[in-house]
C-alpha positions in Angstrom: 104.7 -74.5 -140.7 101.7 -72.6 -142.1 103.1 -70.4 -144.3 100.7 -71.6 -147.2 100.0 -68.3 -148.5 103.9 -68.1 -149.9 102.7 -71.3 -152.1 101.2 -70.9 -155.7 97.9 -72.2 -156.4 97.6 -74.4 -159.7 96.1 -71.1 -161.3 98.9 -69.0 -160.3 101.6 -71.6 -161.4 99.7 -71.8 -164.8 99.9 -67.9 -165.3 103.7 -67.6 -164.0 104.7 -70.4 -166.5 102.8 -68.3 -169.2 104.2 -65.2 -168.4 108.0 -66.9 -168.5 107.0 -68.2 -171.8 105.9 -65.0 -173.1 109.2 -63.4 -171.6 107.7 -60.4 -169.6 111.0 -60.5 -167.3 112.6 -57.5 -168.7 109.9 -55.2 -169.8 107.2 -53.6 -167.4 103.5 -54.6 -168.4 100.2 -53.3 -167.0 97.8 -56.0 -165.6 95.3 -55.3 -168.4 98.0 -56.1 -170.9 98.9 -59.4 -168.9 95.3 -60.0 -169.0 95.0 -59.5 -172.6 97.9 -62.1 -173.2 96.3 -64.6 -171.0 92.9 -64.5 -172.8 94.8 -64.8 -176.2 97.4 -67.5 -175.1 95.1 -70.0 -173.3 91.6 -68.7 -173.5 90.1 -71.7 -173.0 91.6 -72.4 -169.7 91.0 -69.3 -168.2 87.6 -68.2 -170.0 85.5 -68.9 -166.7 87.5 -66.0 -165.1 86.6 -62.5 -164.9 89.2 -59.6 -165.5 88.9 -59.0 -161.8 89.7 -62.6 -160.6 92.6 -62.6 -163.2 93.7 -59.4 -161.7 93.8 -61.2 -158.3 95.8 -63.7 -159.6 98.5 -61.4 -160.7 98.3 -59.7 -157.6 98.9 -62.9 -155.8 102.0 -63.5 -157.8 103.1 -59.9 -156.9 102.5 -60.4 -153.1 104.4 -64.0 -153.4 107.5 -62.2 -154.9 107.1 -63.7 -158.3 106.2 -60.3 -160.1 108.0 -56.8 -159.4 105.8 -53.9 -159.5 107.0 -50.1 -160.5 105.5 -47.0 -159.5 103.3 -47.1 -162.5 101.6 -50.1 -161.3 103.2 -52.3 -164.2 104.5 -55.8 -163.7 107.6 -57.8 -164.6 109.0 -61.3 -163.5 111.5 -61.4 -161.0 114.6 -62.9 -162.0 116.6 -65.6 -160.3 119.5 -63.4 -159.3 117.2 -61.0 -157.5 116.9 -63.1 -154.4 119.0 -64.8 -151.8 118.1 -68.3 -150.6 119.0 -69.6 -147.1 118.4 -73.0 -146.1 116.3 -74.2 -143.2 118.6 -76.7 -141.7 115.9 -78.4 -139.6 114.4 -77.8 -136.0 115.6 -76.1 -132.8 114.1 -76.3 -129.6 112.7 -73.2 -127.6 112.0 -75.5 -124.6 113.9 -78.3 -122.6 117.1 -79.7 -124.2 116.5 -82.4 -126.7 118.1 -84.2 -129.7 118.8 -81.9 -132.5 116.8 -82.3 -135.6 118.7 -82.1 -138.8 116.4 -82.7 -141.4 116.2 -79.9 -144.2 112.9 -78.5 -144.2 113.1 -76.0 -147.1 114.5 -72.3 -147.4 113.9 -68.9 -146.8 114.0 -66.8 -149.8 114.8 -62.9 -149.7 114.0 -60.6 -152.2 116.5 -57.6 -151.6 120.0 -57.1 -150.3 121.0 -59.3 -147.2 124.6 -58.5 -145.5 127.0 -61.5 -146.1 124.2 -64.1 -146.9 126.9 -66.8 -146.4 126.7 -66.5 -142.6 123.1 -67.1 -142.4 121.1 -70.4 -141.7 117.5 -70.9 -140.6 115.7 -73.3 -138.1 112.1 -73.9 -137.5 111.4 -73.4 -133.8 109.8 -75.9 -131.5 108.4 -75.1 -128.0 107.9 -72.0 -126.0 110.5 -71.1 -123.8 111.3 -68.0 -125.7 107.9 -66.7 -126.1 109.0 -63.5 -123.9 111.1 -62.5 -127.0 108.1 -63.3 -129.3 109.5 -66.2 -130.4 106.7 -68.7 -131.0 106.4 -72.3 -131.5 106.7 -73.2 -135.1 108.2 -69.7 -136.1 111.2 -69.6 -138.2 114.6 -68.2 -137.0 117.4 -66.6 -138.7 120.8 -67.1 -137.3 124.2 -65.5 -138.3 127.3 -67.4 -137.8 129.1 -64.7 -136.0 130.5 -64.3 -132.2 127.8 -63.7 -129.6 127.9 -61.0 -127.2 126.6 -61.4 -123.4 123.0 -61.2 -123.4 122.2 -61.8 -127.2 120.1 -64.8 -128.1 121.5 -67.6 -130.0 121.7 -71.5 -130.8 123.6 -73.9 -128.7 124.6 -77.6 -128.9 125.2 -79.3 -125.7 126.2 -82.7 -125.9 124.6 -83.4 -129.1 121.3 -81.6 -128.1 120.0 -78.2 -129.4 118.3 -75.3 -127.9 117.7 -71.7 -128.5 118.3 -69.0 -125.7 119.6 -66.0 -124.5 123.4 -66.5 -123.7 125.7 -65.3 -120.9 129.3 -66.0 -120.1 130.0 -65.5 -116.6 133.5 -66.5 -114.4 134.0 -69.5 -117.0 130.4 -70.6 -116.8 127.9 -70.6 -119.6 124.1 -69.4 -118.8 121.2 -70.3 -121.2 118.4 -68.2 -120.2 114.7 -68.7 -121.4 112.2 -65.8 -121.6 109.4 -67.9 -120.2 109.4 -68.1 -116.3 107.9 -71.6 -116.9 111.5 -72.8 -117.8 114.4 -72.9 -115.5 117.9 -71.5 -117.2 120.4 -74.0 -118.2 123.8 -73.8 -116.4 126.9 -75.3 -118.3 129.6 -75.8 -116.0 133.3 -75.2 -117.0 134.1 -78.6 -117.4 131.2 -79.5 -119.6 131.8 -76.2 -121.9 134.2 -78.0 -124.3 131.0 -80.3 -125.1 128.9 -77.1 -126.1 129.0 -75.3 -129.4 127.5 -72.1 -130.2 125.8 -72.2 -133.6 125.2 -68.6 -134.1 123.5 -65.5 -133.3 119.7 -64.5 -133.8 119.1 -62.0 -136.6 115.5 -62.3 -137.3 112.2 -64.1 -136.4 109.8 -64.9 -139.1 106.2 -65.5 -137.8 104.6 -68.8 -138.6 101.1 -67.3 -138.4 101.4 -63.9 -140.2 104.8 -64.4 -142.2 106.1 -60.8 -140.8 109.9 -60.7 -140.2 111.1 -59.0 -137.1 114.7 -58.1 -137.3 116.7 -58.4 -134.0 119.5 -56.2 -135.8 118.4 -52.9 -137.7 119.4 -51.4 -141.0 118.2 -54.3 -143.0 117.4 -53.5 -146.7 115.3 -56.7 -147.6 112.0 -55.7 -149.5 110.4 -58.8 -149.1 110.7 -62.4 -147.6 109.0 -65.7 -148.5 109.3 -69.2 -146.8 109.4 -72.2 -149.1 108.8 -75.9 -147.7 109.8 -79.0 -149.1 
């Protein structure tokens, strides 16, 4: 995945460790105060940087979710109990059926409240069969372990193979429908349904290109979301 903008640079990591050392976790400080602290603490390391450059490093830590900014423009460290972490269990195809990939890839971190996070899990998408629903190759999908209604998008395992499709249950049949006309629907006969397992319902899509989150279900109170890869 391309979400490198969520990873820390060397300078960002050094600054983050410095802020943790100086315990600015509970009290907000202006960026100018943080810059003064940097110069006083490790002046040799940062002496080649201008105040503007240091301010950009502070802003990067805020953008990546490590610093919280209040309405007066002051910062503090985000605490570990202020996020929810969801595992990226592996890859799921949005194409033809193929063998499931179950190697853990990393995790999705939410900064904000997520309803019943224990129901959530994530996969990285491979293939383009769901592009009509704005699910692109390389995107990350969040799935919720709940019952799926007819016509909703979900993850299905069929005979040990996995796919992401729109799911319809009709007259004892299971129909898995892509949103790309280049792909045909997959029909699961009644005698084959016992070999199928619906893993969960699509809750959100995280763009591999931009990092933006598109929620399938509304009324989410998630202030920020970050993807971390192993």
